[in-house]
C-alpha positions, -999 to +999 in steps of 0.1 A: +488+032-226+499+037-263+525+009-260+499-015-246+474-007-274+502-010-300+512-044-288+477-058-290+466-039-322+498-036-343+478-036-376+458-005-365+490+013-355+507+004-388+477+018-407+478+051-387+509+054-366+503+091-357+484+100-326+476+131-305+473+135-268+446+159-257+415+164-238+379+174-247+368+210-243+384+242-231+383+238-193+390+212-167+353+207-159+343+203-196+372+180-202+361+157-174+324+160-182+328+151-218+352+123-210+326+108-187+300+109-215+325+090-237+332+065-209+294+059-206+292+050-242+269+079-251+294+101-269+309+088-302+313+121-321+329+154-317+332+187-337+360+212-338+367+243-358+394+239-385+407+273-373+414+257-338+435+229-353+454+255-374+460+279-344+475+250-324+496+239-353+478+205-355+468+186-385+431+179-391+426+142-382+422+116-409+402+084-408+420+058-388+440+083-368+442+079-330+441+102-301+447+096-265+419+113-245+431+126-212+412+138-182+417+174-168+448+164-149+464+152-181+461+115-172+455+093-203+421+075-200+411+063-235+424+058-270+400+069-296+402+061-333+386+083-360+360+064-380+343+091-400+351+127-410+332+154-427+339+191-432+310+215-432+297+247-418+275+252-387+242+248-407+253+214-420+251+198-385+222+173-384+202+155-358+220+122-361+253+139-355+240+158-325+227+125-310+261+108-316+278+137-297+257+127-268+258+160-250+230+178-232+197+162-243+211+150-276+189+172-298+201+193-327+186+224-309+208+219-278+238+210-300+234+243-318+229+264-287+258+249-268+282+249-297+275+285-305+285+294-269+315+271-270+329+283-304+322+320-296+343+315-264+372+295-280+374+319-309+376+348-285+403+331-266+425+330-297+416+366-305+391+359-333+353+362-338+334+330-346+312+328-376+286+301-385+303+300-419+336+287-405+347+253-415+340+226-389+355+191-386+326+167-378+343+135-365+329+102-354+351+079-335+353+045-317+369+039-283+396+013-290+415+011-256+414+001-228+395-031-234+370-024-206+358+006-225+365-004-261+336-005-286+329-038-302+339-030-338+331-065-351+294-060-343+291-037-374+308-062-397+288-088-417 
């Protein structure tokens, strides 16, 4: 998948040659559910604790970086490119970001409820206790491959 993308979009790969291979969430079901929301076009943002990147030994993404989103079996399904990043705490999440994440009913209230549950669970899995003061990476992205699912990035240009 990466080689196909690279051959069609060499300029994007030259600008940000690094990529990660991962799935959404912390379970097979969540990985597939969130991937389906991305495939539907409703999800174009995600949020992750800085501590989770650090605990895995991963770098925090940068604007332009790529990641290959896999399903729960590890099969690559999409290539996503980071378009916007912001660091903040839990209270700094806003309604537009919650809507762009596209989960549940898309409201800030449901975003806060579900992310409290999620981050409490993932922090416990790495032997920590989650706090609303922890630093979070708020990331917006575009789907760039395969073409059948890619966002039209020229629509936003003048």
